[in-house]
C-alpha positions in Angstrom: -26.6 17.5 -2.7 -26.4 17.2 -6.4 -28.7 14.7 -7.9 -29.2 13.3 -11.4 -32.5 13.0 -13.1 -33.1 9.4 -11.9 -32.5 10.4 -8.3 -29.0 9.0 -7.8 -26.7 11.1 -5.8 -24.2 12.6 -8.1 -21.9 13.5 -5.2 -21.6 9.9 -4.2 -20.7 9.0 -7.8 -18.0 11.7 -7.8 -16.4 10.3 -4.6 -15.8 6.9 -6.2 -14.4 8.5 -9.3 -12.1 10.8 -7.4 -10.8 8.0 -5.2 -10.0 5.9 -8.4 -8.4 8.9 -10.2 -6.3 9.8 -7.1 -5.1 6.2 -6.7 -4.2 5.9 -10.4 -2.4 9.2 -10.6 -0.5 8.5 -7.3 0.6 5.1 -8.7 1.7 6.6 -12.1 3.6 9.4 -10.4 5.4 6.9 -8.1 6.2 4.5 -11.0 7.6 7.3 -13.1 9.7 8.7 -10.3 11.1 5.2 -9.4 12.0 4.7 -13.0 13.7 8.2 -13.3 15.7 7.5 -10.1 16.6 4.0 -11.2 15.3 2.3 -8.1 15.6 -1.5 -8.2 12.1 -2.2 -6.9 8.6 -0.9 -7.6 6.4 1.2 -5.4 4.3 -1.9 -4.7 7.4 -3.8 -3.6 8.5 -0.8 -1.5 5.1 -0.8 0.2 5.4 -4.5 1.2 8.9 -3.9 2.5 7.8 -0.9 4.5 4.8 -2.7 6.0 7.0 -5.5 7.2 9.5 -3.1 8.7 6.8 -1.0 10.4 5.4 -4.2 11.9 8.6 -5.1 13.7 10.6 -6.6 10.8 8.6 -9.9 10.4 5.1 -10.7 9.2 3.2 -13.7 8.0 2.2 -13.5 4.3 -1.5 -13.6 5.3 -0.9 -10.5 7.5 0.7 -8.7 4.5 -2.3 -9.6 2.4 -4.7 -8.3 5.0 -2.8 -5.0 5.4 -2.4 -4.3 1.7 -5.8 -5.8 0.6 -3.9 -7.9 -2.0 -4.6 -11.5 -2.7 -2.1 -14.2 -1.8 -0.8 -14.8 -5.3 0.1 -11.1 -5.7 1.7 -11.0 -2.3 3.6 -14.2 -3.0 4.8 -12.7 -6.3 6.0 -9.6 -4.5 7.7 -11.5 -1.7 9.4 -13.8 -4.3 10.8 -10.8 -6.1 12.0 -9.2 -2.9 13.5 -12.4 -1.8 15.4 -12.8 -5.1 16.8 -9.4 -4.6 17.9 -10.3 -1.1 15.6 -7.7 0.5 13.5 -10.2 2.6 13.9 -13.8 3.6 11.4 -16.4 4.6 11.6 -17.8 8.1 10.0 -21.2 8.9 7.4 -20.9 11.6 8.4 -23.0 14.7 4.9 -24.2 15.4 3.5 -25.0 12.0 4.9 -26.6 8.9 4.8 -24.9 5.6 4.0 -21.5 7.2 6.7 -18.8 6.9 7.2 -15.4 8.3 8.7 -12.9 6.0 11.6 -10.9 7.5 13.5 -7.9 6.2 17.2 -8.3 5.6 19.9 -5.7 6.1 19.8 -5.1 2.3 16.0 -4.5 2.6 16.6 -2.0 5.4 19.2 -0.2 3.3 16.8 -0.2 0.3 14.0 1.4 2.3 16.4 4.0 3.7 17.4 4.8 0.1 13.9 5.2 -1.2 12.1 6.7 1.8 13.1 10.3 1.1 11.6 10.0 -2.4 8.4 8.6 -1.0 8.2 11.5 1.4 8.7 13.9 -1.5 5.9 12.3 -3.4 3.6 12.5 -0.4 4.5 16.2 0.0 3.6 16.8 -3.7 0.3 14.9 -3.2 -0.6 16.9 -0.1 0.7 20.3 -1.2 -1.7 23.1 -0.1 -3.7 20.9 2.3 -3.4 21.8 5.9 -3.0 19.2 8.7 -6.6 19.7 9.9 -8.0 18.9 6.4 -5.6 15.9 6.1 -6.7 14.5 9.4 -10.4 15.0 8.5 -9.8 13.3 5.1 -8.1 10.3 6.8 -11.0 10.1 9.2 -13.5 10.1 6.4 -11.6 7.5 4.4 -11.3 5.3 7.5 -15.1 5.5 7.8 -15.6 4.6 4.2 -13.2 1.7 4.5 -15.1 0.5 7.6 -18.4 0.8 5.7 -17.1 -1.4 2.8 -14.9 -3.8 4.8 -17.8 -6.2 5.8 -19.5 -5.9 2.4 -16.5 -6.9 0.2 -15.3 -10.5 0.2 -11.5 -10.6 -0.5 -9.6 -13.8 -1.3 -6.8 -13.3 1.2 
């Protein structure tokens, strides 16, 4: 492995930098594409919409926070915007007061259907030239890294 003069592992430093750069470029590419196509929601809002749909159409805000690693104020802001656009609605929990599930509306389902092909195109661009075996290996490594960090980081969810 590559090492710097002070003994720190240069390869480990590159992993972090590459993860950040990949995330930033992925977000910029998605934001630019959404703007070009005139989508009414952002990639971040689409992600929340998709997570709710992929989880059976209803989730508690806390669950959305845990899945996305976003704090409650950010998730609340995203849900408020999606609700204003008529893409989700809050459903009062039958067992607890002031706790709501967030459910996708028919308009939300239609919005996801409209945007999904573009998201698949963006993923295809991102993974171009990478075979399935390498992608699976990468996902496995990223899952291990996530597991290594999960107990060490304290998130305000």
